[in-house]
C-alpha positions as CSV (number, residue, x, y, z in Angstrom):
1,M,0.0,0.0,0.0
2,G,3.0,2.4,0.0
3,T,3.5,5.2,2.6
4,S,0.2,6.9,2.0
5,Q,-2.6,6.2,4.5
6,R,-6.2,6.2,3.6
7,F,-8.2,9.2,4.8
8,V,-11.8,9.6,5.7
9,Q,-13.8,12.8,6.1
10,I,-17.0,12.6,8.1
11,L,-19.6,15.3,7.2
12,E,-22.4,15.9,9.6
13,F,-25.4,18.0,8.6
14,E,-29.1,18.6,9.3
15,T,-31.6,19.4,6.6
16,D,-35.3,19.3,6.1
17,R,-34.7,19.4,2.3
18,I,-33.2,16.0,1.8
19,D,-34.6,15.5,-1.7
20,E,-32.8,18.6,-2.8
21,M,-29.7,17.5,-1.0
22,R,-29.8,14.1,-2.8
23,A,-30.2,15.9,-6.2
24,L,-27.2,18.1,-5.4
25,A,-25.2,15.0,-4.3
26,E,-26.0,13.2,-7.6
27,E,-24.9,16.3,-9.6
28,G,-21.6,16.3,-7.5
29,E,-21.1,12.6,-8.1
30,Q,-21.1,13.1,-11.9
31,R,-18.4,15.7,-11.5
32,I,-16.1,13.6,-9.4
33,T,-16.6,10.1,-10.6
34,G,-13.4,8.7,-12.0
35,R,-11.2,11.6,-11.0
36,A,-7.7,10.5,-9.8
37,D,-7.9,12.7,-6.7
38,G,-11.6,12.1,-6.0
39,P,-13.1,10.1,-3.3
40,T,-13.0,6.3,-3.5
41,R,-16.2,5.6,-1.5
42,R,-19.1,7.4,0.1
43,L,-21.5,6.2,2.8
44,V,-24.6,8.2,3.7
45,L,-26.2,7.6,7.1
46,K,-29.5,8.8,8.5
47,D,-29.8,9.2,12.3
48,R,-32.7,7.1,13.5
49,D,-33.2,9.3,16.6
50,Q,-32.9,12.7,14.9
51,P,-34.8,12.5,11.6
52,N,-33.2,15.5,9.9
53,R,-29.6,14.6,10.9
54,Y,-27.3,12.8,8.5
55,L,-23.7,11.7,8.4
56,V,-21.7,11.2,5.2
57,V,-18.4,9.2,5.4
58,I,-16.2,10.0,2.4
59,E,-13.1,7.9,1.9
60,F,-10.0,8.9,-0.1
61,D,-6.8,7.1,-0.9
62,S,-4.8,9.7,1.1
63,H,-5.0,12.9,2.9
64,E,-3.2,14.6,0.1
65,E,-5.8,13.5,-2.4
66,A,-8.6,14.8,-0.1
67,M,-6.8,18.2,0.2
68,R,-6.5,18.4,-3.6
69,N,-10.2,17.7,-3.9
70,S,-11.0,20.3,-1.3
71,D,-8.9,22.9,-3.1
72,D,-10.9,22.4,-6.3
73,P,-13.1,25.5,-6.9
74,E,-16.0,23.2,-7.9
75,T,-15.8,21.6,-4.5
76,S,-16.1,25.0,-2.8
77,K,-19.2,25.8,-4.9
78,F,-20.7,22.4,-4.0
79,A,-20.1,23.0,-0.3
80,E,-21.8,26.4,-0.5
81,R,-24.8,25.0,-2.2
82,M,-25.0,22.2,0.3
83,A,-24.7,24.5,3.3
84,A,-27.6,26.5,1.9
85,L,-29.8,23.4,2.2
86,C,-28.9,22.8,5.8
87,T,-30.8,23.9,8.9
88,R,-27.5,24.5,10.7
89,P,-23.9,24.8,9.4
90,P,-22.4,21.4,8.5
91,S,-19.4,20.1,10.5
92,F,-16.4,18.1,9.2
93,T,-14.2,15.6,11.0
94,D,-11.0,14.5,9.4
95,C,-9.7,10.9,10.2
96,D,-6.7,8.8,9.3
97,V,-7.9,5.2,8.7
98,Q,-6.2,2.9,11.2
99,D,-7.8,-0.4,10.3
100,T,-10.6,-1.9,8.3
101,T,-12.2,-5.3,8.5
102,E,-14.6,-6.9,6.0
103,F,-16.9,-9.4,7.7
104,R,-18.6,-10.6,4.5
């Protein structure tokens, strides 16, 4: 795997406009699919106890690739449009992947 370590960003947001958020996400997916510095995986989670709260786990091959993606002006535009659909500002948590286990 070389010296680079996989990197995950966790995005937490609240919205009462999830259909619009999904449409925006689909538009963003088309833009980043297949890009060398784009994410490798995305997992969207809905909080069962807080209906308008969501978590998105976005995996990159490395922190450096995630930062190149973040520096893209299109990513900034996407983030602004996404924040406009939120009922409170989204939060981001940056994580270095320590271990993964596939059970199936």
